[in-house]
N, C-alpha and C positions, 0 to 999 in steps of 0.2 A: 574597692570601687575607684579610688583615685588612680590606681595603676592602669585600669582600663581607660579612664578619661585621659590620662597622660599620654597613652599610646595613640588613642583616637585623635586627640587634638593635635599632637605633634605631627602625625602623618597627614592630617588634613591641612595643616598650615604648611607643611613641606610641599604638598601638591600646589597650594595657592601660590607660594613663593616661586616655585619652579615654573608654573604655568604663566604667571605674570611676567617673570623674567624672560621667558620665551617670547613674550609680546613686547619686550623692551622696557618693562616697568620694574625697576630695581628697588622700589621703595614700599610697595604694598606688602610684600612678604615680611620685611622687618617690622612694619607697623603691626601686622597681625601677630608676629612672634612676640613683640613687646607686650601685647595684651595677654598672651599665653604665659609669658614669664611672670607677669604680675599675678596671675591666677595661681601659678605654681608656687610663688613665694607666699601667697595667702594660705595655701595648703601646707606649707612648711611650718613646723612649730616656731612660735615667735622668737624664742631664744636662739634659734639656729638660722634665722633669716639672713643676717649679715654675712655669716660664713657661707651660706648657700649662694647668696648673690656674688660673693667673691669667687666661689668655685665656678659658677656659670661664666663669669667674666674671664677668668684665667683659662678655662677649657675652650671657651669660644675664641679667645685670642690665639691660643696654641693651634687649634684646628685651622683657623683662618690663615695663620702665618704659614703653616705647612702647605696649605692649598695654594697660597701665594707663591711659595718657592716652586712647587710643582708646575704652576701656571707659567712662571717666569722662565723655567727651563724649557717649557713647551709641551708638557704632558697633557695639558688641557687648555681650552680657551672658552671664552664667554661671548660668542659672536653677537648675540642679541642685546648684550649689555653694553657694548662698546660705545654706542651713541650717548648713553645716559651716564656712563661711569668711565672717566678717563684717568683715574688715579692708578698708581702702580700696585695697589693692594687689591685683593679680590673684591668683587662687587658686594654691597651690603647684604644682598639676599643670601650669599654664601656664608658670610660671617654669622648671620642670624640663624642659619640652619645648624651651625656648630653650637651656638648658645642653646638652642632648643634641644639638640641632641644631648647636651650636658644635663638637661632636666631629667633624663630618663633613668639614671642610676638610683635616684631616690625612690622611684615608683615602679615603672614598667620594666626596667632592666635590673632591678635589685636581685632577682632570682639568679642572675649570672654569678653573683658573689658567693653562692653556695658551691660553686664548682672550681676546679683548677683554672688558673688564669688562661691556660691554652684554649679552653672552651670559649671564653670571652673573646680571645684573639681570633679564633675561627669564625665566631658569630660576626665580629666586626669586619673581617676580611670579605666574607660572603655578602653581608648586608651593605657594606660600603660600595662594593662593586655593583650590586643590584640597584642601589640608589642612583649611582652614576649612570648606569645603563638606562634607567627610566628617565633621568633628566636629559640625557642625550637624545632619546627618542621624542621627548617633548620639545626639543630644539633649544633648550636653554644653555646647554654646555656641549662642547665638542672635544672628542679625544684627539690628542695631537700625535700620539705614537701607537695607535691601535691597541693591540694586546698588551704592549708595554705600559700603556696608560693604566689599564686595569690591574696589572701586576703592581705598579707603584701605589695605586689607591688601595689595593688589598693590603699591602705592607703598611701604609699609613693608618688604616682603620684597625689592622691587627695590633698596632702599637697603642693607638689612642683609646680603643674601646676598653681593654683591661685597665689602662691607666685611669679612665673615668670611673669604671665600676669599683675597682679596689681602692682608688684614691678617695672616692666619695665615702666608701665604707670606713676607711681609716680616719678620715677627717671628722666623721660623726660618731665614731666609736666612743663609748664612755671612757673617761680618763683613767679609770681603775683598770681597764682592760689593756693589756699590752700584747705585742705580737708574740712574746715568749710564752708558750704554754696556753695560747688562746684558742687553739684549734682553728687557726686562720688558714685559708687555702694558699696564701702566698708563702707562709712559713712551713706548712705541712705539704711538702712536695712528693711524698710517697704515694 
């Protein structure tokens, strides 16, 4: 049931963040996502909460940094956020979406860990492109280089989605389990 709620809440907050950003509000999305992250940490076993919070922070920072690089090169822009956010880093609503996306490997995207990493990469490439397409049609984000923007985002998500899924699995695997002989999809490439 937590997997369903994780997916529903993340996608609902994604919509709120993007819709508000399209109206020039860069802070409502991050506030809503902060509440979601607190709920997510509540669902996380107590002994794992600190590691989970660290994972969310690192993956959020990594995703936001890569988006900042793509934005600075000109692959995308945030036209409705410019008046409210003048810093050289992506607007806070983008960073919060990466933190929220990082909650998904524990619950709603955990199933991707049962497959070869290429399945997670393909899922990320398609899903990331669709999310960007939706955000651009809502008016919160603008592609800078047309099809090349979508190719760059597909590459970004094809890298980060398996990193999140398999990184999360490795971080929370019992200590007695090692990659050697563990029947793990990263080591079992056949």
